[in-house]
C-alpha distance (Angstrom), angle and dihedral (degrees) to the residues before:
residue distance angle dihedral
M1 . . .
P2 3.79 . .
G3 3.78 112.4 .
K4 3.82 95.0 12.4
P5 3.82 96.2 -102.8
D6 3.79 118.7 -134.0
I7 3.81 93.3 -139.2
V8 3.82 129.6 19.9
L9 3.80 118.3 -168.4
H10 3.80 104.2 -170.5
K11 3.81 92.9 179.9
Y12 3.83 89.8 61.5
K13 3.83 95.6 30.4
T14 3.80 85.8 -125.1
I15 3.79 131.9 142.4
I16 3.78 123.4 -162.8
F17 3.79 125.0 -160.4
V18 3.80 118.8 -167.1
H19 3.80 103.8 -153.5
G20 3.77 128.8 -163.6
C21 3.79 106.9 -130.3
F22 3.81 95.8 -134.2
W23 3.82 97.9 46.3
H24 3.79 96.0 44.2
G25 3.80 99.6 42.5
H26 3.79 102.1 -110.8
T27 3.80 115.4 176.3
C28 3.81 95.5 -128.1
K29 3.81 124.7 103.2
R30 3.81 90.5 -92.4
G31 3.80 89.0 59.5
T32 3.81 93.0 61.0
L33 3.80 114.5 126.0
P34 3.81 121.6 -124.4
K35 3.79 116.4 -100.8
T36 3.80 92.3 -127.4
N37 3.81 123.5 73.0
Q38 3.81 90.7 4.5
E39 3.80 95.4 164.2
F40 3.80 90.2 60.1
W41 3.81 93.1 47.2
V42 3.80 94.6 46.0
E43 3.81 90.8 52.5
K44 3.81 91.7 45.5
I45 3.80 95.0 50.1
V46 3.82 92.6 43.6
R47 3.82 89.3 53.6
N48 3.79 90.4 48.5
T49 3.81 93.8 50.1
K50 3.81 92.4 46.6
R51 3.80 90.1 50.5
D52 3.83 90.4 47.5
N53 3.80 92.2 50.5
N54 3.80 91.7 47.8
N55 3.81 91.7 50.4
I56 3.81 92.3 47.0
C57 3.80 91.3 50.2
Q58 3.81 91.8 49.5
L59 3.79 90.8 51.7
R60 3.80 94.2 45.7
K61 3.80 91.1 49.8
K62 3.81 86.6 56.2
G63 3.81 89.4 54.8
W64 3.80 100.3 -100.4
N65 3.79 123.5 144.1
V66 3.82 103.6 -131.7
I67 3.80 121.0 -157.4
I68 3.80 127.2 -175.2
V69 3.80 119.3 -153.3
W70 3.81 111.4 -166.8
Q71 3.80 123.6 -144.1
C72 3.81 91.6 -123.8
E73 3.82 90.6 55.6
I74 3.79 92.8 63.3
R75 3.81 104.5 35.4
S76 3.79 96.6 103.1
I77 3.79 131.0 41.2
K78 3.81 91.5 -118.0
N79 3.81 92.3 50.6
R80 3.81 91.5 46.3
E81 3.79 91.2 54.1
I82 3.81 91.7 49.8
R83 3.81 92.1 46.3
L84 3.80 92.9 47.0
E85 3.80 91.4 54.8
R86 3.81 90.8 49.8
L87 3.81 91.4 44.6
F88 3.80 91.4 54.7
K89 3.79 89.9 54.0
E90 3.83 92.5 45.9
I91 3.81 89.6 53.3
T92 3.79 98.2 44.8
E93 3.82 98.1 35.1
P94 3.82 106.9 30.4
S95 3.78 116.6 -166.9
P96 3.81 121.9 -136.0
S97 3.79 112.2 -74.0
H98 3.76 122.1 -107.6
Q99 3.78 115.8 -104.4
C100 3.79 116.5 -92.8
Y101 3.77 121.3 -158.1
């Protein structure tokens, strides 16, 4: 499958990616780029996010519900509980997919 999903739930036609904030360009504090060699890191993270978006679009076009769980969302017990509740709803009541071009 495109993007090598972390979890595939065939029963719900749902794919879950667990993304590291730094490597996948999340906008939280863990996604902050290093101050050294910034040009390299910007290019690397941009490539990663483009690849992620392409993979997500391919999967959605095939009818999959795609969910991203970010590293920062599951770092603490409290955050994990909150994210797990939201994840359950995203699996059982998927919202319309974003447009892919």
